[in-house]
Every structure is written in structure tokens, then in C-alpha cells.
Backbone bond lengths (Angstrom), bond angles and torsions (degrees), N, CA, C in turn:
res aa  C-N    CA-C-N  psi(-1)  N-CA   C-N-CA  omega(-1)  CA-C   N-CA-C  phi
1 M - - - 1.438 - - 1.531 110.12 -
2 T 1.307 115.95 134.83 1.459 122.63 179.83 1.524 110.40 -81.40
3 S 1.318 114.95 134.62 1.476 117.83 176.89 1.521 108.71 -84.69
4 V 1.319 115.84 141.81 1.468 120.95 179.32 1.508 109.33 -129.20
5 T 1.313 116.03 126.16 1.444 122.31 172.93 1.518 106.67 -122.04
6 I 1.331 116.00 134.95 1.453 121.65 -176.47 1.520 108.56 -123.23
7 Y 1.320 116.42 128.74 1.453 122.99 173.71 1.521 107.55 -108.18
8 T 1.331 117.25 127.67 1.449 119.68 -177.23 1.538 110.20 -127.70
9 D 1.323 114.10 152.89 1.460 119.15 172.79 1.513 108.51 -157.93
10 G 1.314 114.87 151.74 1.441 122.19 176.10 1.507 109.18 -133.14
11 S 1.320 116.78 151.64 1.444 121.64 -179.24 1.510 109.53 -143.79
12 C 1.319 116.39 154.09 1.449 119.18 -178.45 1.525 110.26 -151.32
13 H 1.320 116.58 138.19 1.471 122.58 170.97 1.520 105.31 -86.10
14 T 1.321 116.04 107.77 1.471 119.16 -169.48 1.518 113.94 -66.37
15 R 1.305 119.31 -30.90 1.476 120.08 179.02 1.513 111.81 -73.61
16 Q 1.330 115.98 -45.27 1.481 119.32 -177.95 1.522 112.74 -89.61
17 R 1.327 116.65 -7.49 1.471 122.19 177.70 1.525 112.49 56.74
18 V 1.328 115.47 34.30 1.460 121.72 175.36 1.526 106.99 -103.05
19 G 1.315 116.10 130.99 1.459 119.23 -176.86 1.500 112.80 -130.06
20 A 1.332 114.73 169.78 1.461 121.95 176.88 1.522 107.86 -148.61
21 W 1.335 113.79 155.49 1.461 121.07 178.68 1.516 108.38 -135.59
22 V 1.319 114.98 151.60 1.475 121.78 177.85 1.524 108.59 -141.00
23 A 1.315 114.72 138.04 1.465 121.68 172.70 1.525 107.55 -130.81
24 I 1.302 115.94 125.86 1.469 121.95 176.37 1.522 106.98 -110.25
25 L 1.331 115.44 114.82 1.456 121.67 -177.23 1.538 108.21 -103.12
26 L 1.302 115.76 125.09 1.460 121.96 175.03 1.529 106.23 -106.33
27 I 1.335 115.12 101.35 1.459 122.43 -176.30 1.525 107.21 -108.53
28 G 1.334 115.80 100.77 1.449 119.34 -172.62 1.517 108.63 61.14
29 S 1.334 116.80 -120.83 1.464 120.59 178.49 1.528 112.65 -99.32
30 H 1.334 116.55 6.25 1.474 122.24 -178.63 1.539 110.39 -97.71
31 K 1.308 115.08 138.46 1.478 121.52 176.73 1.525 108.71 -112.61
32 Q 1.318 116.74 124.33 1.477 122.54 178.49 1.523 107.83 -121.17
33 V 1.336 116.56 124.38 1.463 121.65 177.75 1.518 109.31 -107.02
34 L 1.320 115.91 125.56 1.450 123.12 176.33 1.523 107.92 -116.33
35 S 1.330 117.27 143.23 1.454 118.59 -179.38 1.524 110.35 -160.59
36 G 1.313 115.03 163.50 1.444 120.41 176.18 1.514 110.30 -170.77
37 S 1.341 115.20 163.13 1.458 119.79 174.65 1.525 108.78 -122.93
38 V 1.321 114.77 152.89 1.458 121.14 -172.28 1.526 109.60 -139.40
39 P 1.351 117.64 132.88 1.463 119.41 174.96 1.529 110.81 -82.07
40 D 1.314 116.16 162.64 1.462 123.32 173.37 1.529 111.83 47.83
41 T 1.292 116.11 65.54 1.477 121.64 -174.82 1.512 111.33 -140.27
42 T 1.318 115.65 -175.90 1.470 122.65 178.52 1.531 109.21 -131.60
43 H 1.310 113.85 168.31 1.470 119.03 178.72 1.533 111.31 -62.62
44 N 1.320 116.97 -46.35 1.478 118.71 -179.32 1.522 111.84 -62.62
45 R 1.315 118.94 -36.81 1.459 120.90 177.45 1.525 110.48 -62.66
46 M 1.318 117.26 -37.58 1.452 120.31 -179.74 1.526 110.65 -70.77
47 E 1.328 117.74 -38.60 1.461 120.53 176.13 1.535 110.88 -61.19
48 L 1.328 116.67 -44.91 1.463 121.36 177.68 1.525 111.24 -64.65
49 T 1.317 117.09 -44.26 1.461 121.40 -178.34 1.513 111.70 -60.64
50 A 1.329 117.11 -39.83 1.480 120.31 -179.51 1.526 110.44 -57.59
51 V 1.321 116.68 -46.13 1.471 121.08 -179.08 1.533 110.21 -68.67
52 I 1.333 116.49 -44.14 1.464 120.33 -179.88 1.531 111.30 -60.22
53 K 1.302 118.19 -44.38 1.477 121.78 -178.60 1.529 110.78 -65.17
54 A 1.335 117.07 -36.21 1.467 119.51 177.46 1.523 110.32 -65.97
55 L 1.321 116.46 -44.79 1.474 120.59 -178.62 1.536 110.30 -68.93
56 E 1.296 117.08 -36.73 1.474 121.18 176.31 1.528 110.81 -62.13
57 Y 1.332 115.45 -42.31 1.463 121.08 178.66 1.527 110.67 -61.46
58 L 1.328 116.49 -46.45 1.472 119.98 179.49 1.520 111.25 -64.92
59 R 1.310 117.42 -41.78 1.478 120.79 178.72 1.531 110.90 -59.51
60 D 1.321 116.78 -40.66 1.463 120.96 -175.96 1.529 114.40 -84.30
61 N 1.339 117.63 -23.80 1.460 120.53 -172.41 1.523 115.91 -119.67
62 N 1.297 117.87 -16.45 1.471 121.74 -177.48 1.532 109.77 -140.05
63 K 1.304 116.57 68.53 1.466 121.22 -173.33 1.527 114.33 -63.51
64 D 1.339 117.03 -20.05 1.460 119.73 -178.95 1.532 113.14 -82.53
65 I 1.305 117.48 -8.68 1.461 120.25 -178.75 1.521 109.63 -92.11
66 T 1.320 115.54 125.97 1.471 120.24 179.99 1.521 112.86 -127.74
67 N 1.335 118.54 -20.22 1.462 121.72 -178.76 1.524 110.51 -104.75
68 L 1.317 116.36 124.48 1.444 121.98 -174.03 1.524 112.08 -133.65
69 T 1.323 114.67 154.06 1.450 121.08 168.14 1.528 105.55 -119.69
70 I 1.344 115.62 124.94 1.456 120.10 178.04 1.510 108.63 -113.10
71 C 1.333 115.38 122.18 1.461 122.36 179.52 1.523 108.18 -103.64
72 S 1.305 117.08 123.18 1.454 121.68 -177.19 1.513 109.83 -144.30
73 D 1.341 115.32 150.42 1.458 119.58 173.55 1.533 110.42 -95.75
74 S 1.318 117.34 6.49 1.457 121.90 -176.37 1.534 112.02 -96.50
75 Q 1.318 115.57 107.80 1.461 120.46 175.74 1.527 110.19 -62.98
76 Y 1.333 116.26 -31.93 1.459 121.73 178.40 1.534 111.00 -58.06
77 V 1.331 116.51 -47.15 1.467 121.45 -179.82 1.516 111.13 -71.34
78 I 1.304 116.84 -48.59 1.462 120.22 -176.38 1.518 111.79 -64.63
79 G 1.313 118.30 -33.62 1.443 122.26 -178.79 1.520 114.75 -75.00
80 L 1.328 118.38 -8.65 1.462 120.32 -177.88 1.527 112.89 -61.57
81 T 1.315 117.45 -34.77 1.464 119.46 -177.71 1.524 110.61 -63.30
82 T 1.313 117.87 -38.57 1.458 119.59 179.64 1.523 112.18 -80.30
83 R 1.335 116.98 -25.12 1.471 120.57 179.99 1.532 113.00 -88.41
84 E 1.339 118.07 -9.60 1.465 120.65 -175.54 1.525 114.00 -55.03
85 P 1.330 120.44 -47.87 1.466 118.71 -178.18 1.540 112.44 -59.03
86 R 1.324 116.03 -42.73 1.469 120.49 179.76 1.517 111.04 -66.92
87 L 1.330 116.80 -42.46 1.468 120.57 179.48 1.520 110.32 -61.16
88 S 1.326 116.31 -43.54 1.466 120.86 -179.89 1.524 111.00 -64.69
89 T 1.330 116.65 -43.75 1.462 121.45 179.69 1.533 110.84 -60.45
90 L 1.307 116.64 -39.51 1.477 121.06 -179.40 1.535 111.96 -82.55
91 G 1.335 117.64 0.23 1.461 119.88 -179.95 1.510 113.07 67.98
92 F 1.334 115.95 30.88 1.470 122.78 -179.95 1.523 111.02 57.98
93 T 1.337 114.68 40.71 1.454 121.41 174.27 1.518 108.10 -123.79
94 T 1.324 115.48 164.41 1.451 120.64 176.72 1.521 108.70 -80.51
95 K 1.321 117.30 173.99 1.471 120.96 177.88 1.525 111.57 -60.20
96 K 1.331 116.57 -26.60 1.456 121.26 -179.73 1.531 112.12 -87.25
97 G 1.346 116.81 2.83 1.458 120.53 176.57 1.513 116.02 88.39
98 K 1.320 117.56 2.55 1.481 120.46 177.89 1.532 108.48 -83.95
99 E 1.341 115.05 151.98 1.456 118.64 178.66 1.538 110.60 -60.81
100 L 1.302 115.95 136.87 1.452 122.61 178.29 1.528 109.16 -60.10
101 P 1.330 117.99 132.20 1.468 118.26 174.54 1.532 109.67 -57.16
102 N 1.300 115.85 137.91 1.478 122.78 178.59 1.530 112.86 66.00
103 A 1.316 117.68 22.84 1.466 121.61 -177.69 1.522 111.61 -54.85
104 D 1.330 117.18 -37.44 1.470 120.10 179.92 1.510 111.78 -60.37
105 L 1.330 116.37 -46.61 1.470 120.14 -179.55 1.525 112.14 -73.43
106 V 1.318 116.37 -37.05 1.467 119.78 178.02 1.522 110.17 -60.52
107 K 1.325 117.54 -46.26 1.468 121.17 178.64 1.531 111.14 -61.99
108 E 1.340 115.90 -43.06 1.463 119.85 179.52 1.522 111.66 -61.82
109 L 1.334 116.30 -43.76 1.468 120.42 178.98 1.527 110.88 -65.50
110 L 1.300 117.73 -42.11 1.469 120.35 178.69 1.519 111.50 -62.82
111 D 1.338 117.70 -34.08 1.471 120.31 174.71 1.523 111.64 -62.20
112 Y 1.333 116.57 -39.06 1.464 120.62 178.18 1.528 110.90 -66.21
113 F 1.322 117.32 -31.40 1.474 120.31 178.54 1.525 111.56 -59.33
114 R 1.331 117.15 -23.28 1.462 120.61 179.31 1.523 112.51 -81.05
115 L 1.354 116.51 -18.87 1.469 121.07 -179.81 1.533 113.07 -88.13
116 F 1.308 116.03 -24.16 1.464 120.96 -173.53 1.528 110.14 -127.83
117 T 1.338 114.43 155.37 1.453 120.90 168.07 1.524 104.78 -96.97
118 I 1.332 114.91 116.77 1.467 119.14 -170.98 1.529 110.23 -120.75
119 E 1.312 115.19 131.09 1.451 122.11 170.07 1.532 106.00 -104.83
120 F 1.317 116.95 122.66 1.461 120.09 177.53 1.521 109.72 -95.60
121 V 1.331 115.27 137.72 1.452 121.65 176.68 1.521 107.35 -123.15
122 K 1.327 116.33 119.22 1.474 121.57 177.83 1.512 107.15 -83.50
123 I 1.330 115.36 125.36 1.455 120.18 178.94 1.524 109.78 -120.20
124 K 1.293 115.43 157.21 1.456 121.78 -178.06 1.538 109.19 -71.05
125 A 1.316 116.14 137.19 1.459 121.86 178.86 1.529 111.23 -78.91
126 H 1.299 115.63 154.79 1.479 124.24 171.86 1.532 113.03 50.67
127 Q 1.310 115.22 52.09 1.460 120.47 -179.80 1.521 109.78 -77.12
128 K 1.310 114.92 159.65 1.464 121.55 176.19 1.523 109.36 -86.07
129 K 1.329 115.10 152.38 1.461 119.32 177.81 1.513 110.72 -64.06
130 A 1.316 115.71 144.69 1.455 122.51 178.72 1.522 108.25 -138.08
131 E 1.308 116.79 179.17 1.462 119.73 179.76 1.520 112.02 -69.13
132 I 1.327 117.46 -32.55 1.458 121.60 179.35 1.525 108.82 -78.46
133 I 1.316 117.12 136.90 1.456 120.75 179.42 1.529 108.79 -64.18
134 N 1.316 114.82 126.45 1.465 121.08 179.56 1.523 106.97 -123.08
135 Y 1.313 116.81 105.18 1.457 121.09 -176.23 1.509 112.81 -72.04
136 N 1.348 118.00 -17.96 1.461 119.93 175.02 1.525 110.48 -66.45
137 I 1.313 116.78 -37.87 1.463 120.82 177.20 1.526 109.25 -62.73
138 E 1.326 117.04 -43.43 1.461 121.32 179.16 1.529 111.56 -63.77
139 A 1.318 116.98 -44.31 1.465 120.75 179.42 1.530 110.54 -63.08
140 D 1.299 117.47 -44.14 1.468 122.64 177.74 1.525 110.73 -60.19
141 Y 1.315 116.86 -47.83 1.459 122.49 -179.99 1.533 111.05 -60.01
142 L 1.330 116.49 -48.11 1.456 120.17 -179.07 1.531 112.78 -63.95
143 A 1.327 116.89 -41.40 1.468 120.85 179.78 1.523 110.36 -63.54
144 R 1.321 117.33 -45.36 1.473 119.90 179.69 1.525 110.76 -66.97
145 K 1.336 117.26 -35.33 1.464 120.42 177.87 1.533 110.44 -64.60
146 L 1.316 117.20 -41.27 1.467 120.55 177.91 1.522 111.66 -64.92
147 V 1.337 116.90 -38.82 1.463 120.22 177.45 1.527 109.82 -63.39
148 R 1.331 117.13 -46.07 1.474 119.76 179.96 1.531 110.44 -59.52
149 A 1.321 116.94 -42.76 1.477 120.67 179.42 1.529 110.47 -63.28
150 A 1.325 117.13 -40.24 1.469 120.74 -179.88 1.525 110.79 -68.35
151 V 1.320 117.80 -37.96 1.469 122.09 178.63 1.529 108.68 -64.42
152 I 1.336 116.75 -45.82 1.464 120.40 178.57 1.525 110.29 -61.75
153 S 1.299 115.94 -43.38 1.470 120.70 179.52 1.531 110.99 -61.77
154 N 1.337 116.65 -43.06 1.471 120.49 178.21 1.511 111.13 -65.83
155 S 1.342 117.29 -39.11 1.462 120.49 177.87 1.497 112.08 -64.31
156 T 1.348 115.51 -39.36 1.460 120.72 179.01 1.521 110.04 -64.36
157 V 1.309 116.41 -41.93 1.460 120.33 -180.00 1.525 110.00 -64.10
158 I 1.304 116.99 -43.73 1.463 121.28 -179.42 1.522 109.62 -62.85
159 L 1.324 117.10 -45.91 1.468 120.20 -179.88 1.518 111.81 -64.51
160 S 1.316 117.42 -37.97 1.467 120.08 -177.01 1.527 112.73 -71.59
161 T 1.341 116.42 -18.48 1.482 118.31 179.84 1.527 111.80 -99.11
162 T 1.310 116.86 -2.52 1.460 120.06 179.21 1.519 109.59 -79.57
163 T 1.312 117.01 132.48 1.470 121.05 177.12 1.504 110.32 -114.21
164 F 1.295 115.04 145.13 1.474 121.27 179.59 1.538 108.13 -116.90
165 S 1.322 116.50 141.59 1.462 118.12 177.81 1.507 111.48 -109.75
């Protein structure tokens, strides 16, 4: 059986609501990097999306893999396993009866939890580079780089559509 470790991170420019996600999958001796950027989003949505995209990739491309380790700096994502019973009981709503923020992604991620045996590892965010390879640093760097590129792209679009009289 091939061992799989996944490092995920999400980032978001809170004013422009442009986000990006990165998942680095270490499948045996192979490294696969998945990433994307999303308009009109939040930081938590990007953290959830990173994990979902990694699990979707494994489901579609590596059907024999069922045991995973997911390393994330997101307490929101890692805490879902312990909050699942309560979320389900409340029908994915808040105590006040409003729909849980990100309920769509939370439900999707919880469905993936049934396909895989997952060990979550909480890691410290925004670590400094060291001699040992730390894929969380790489995921964080790539996610923030994608957000910066998306912000620049959005700014360029806005400037190019502005007319002066």
C-alpha cells in the first residue's frame, strides 16, 4: 500500500474576496501539486477547497489508496471531524437556525471522510524555512502567490475598463 501525505493551505485577500488553494500530495515518492484561484470567496472556503480537491484527485486517480494523512494549519478544517455529529444534529445550521457558513463545502468534505481513513495533523501556520523540507511552507507560499496574481489581474481588469472624459 502506498502512503499518502497531503499538505493543504488556502489564502484569501479579504477586501477583494479573491482566494486561492493549494494541495501538495506526496504519493509514495511522487509529488503532485494541485492549485486554483477563486473569485468572491473567503479564507475558510479556500481551506476547505484545498482538502476537497486533494481528496477528489485521489478518488479519481488513485482508487486503491484509502489511508491518508492530511497536514493543515486550519483548525476549522481539522476540527470538522469532532464537530460532525453536532453539525448533523443541527442540520448544518447555527443555533439561531441560519444556514452554517460554507455548509455546501462542509457537507462535501464530510462525504469524503466516508471514503477514506484520514489522520489529521495540525501544523503551525507561516513557519520559517529550515533545512528539513516543509511542504506546508511551500503550500502557503504558492497559495499567497496565486492570490497576489489574482489581485493584480483583477486590478488590471478594473483599470482597463475605466474610462476618462
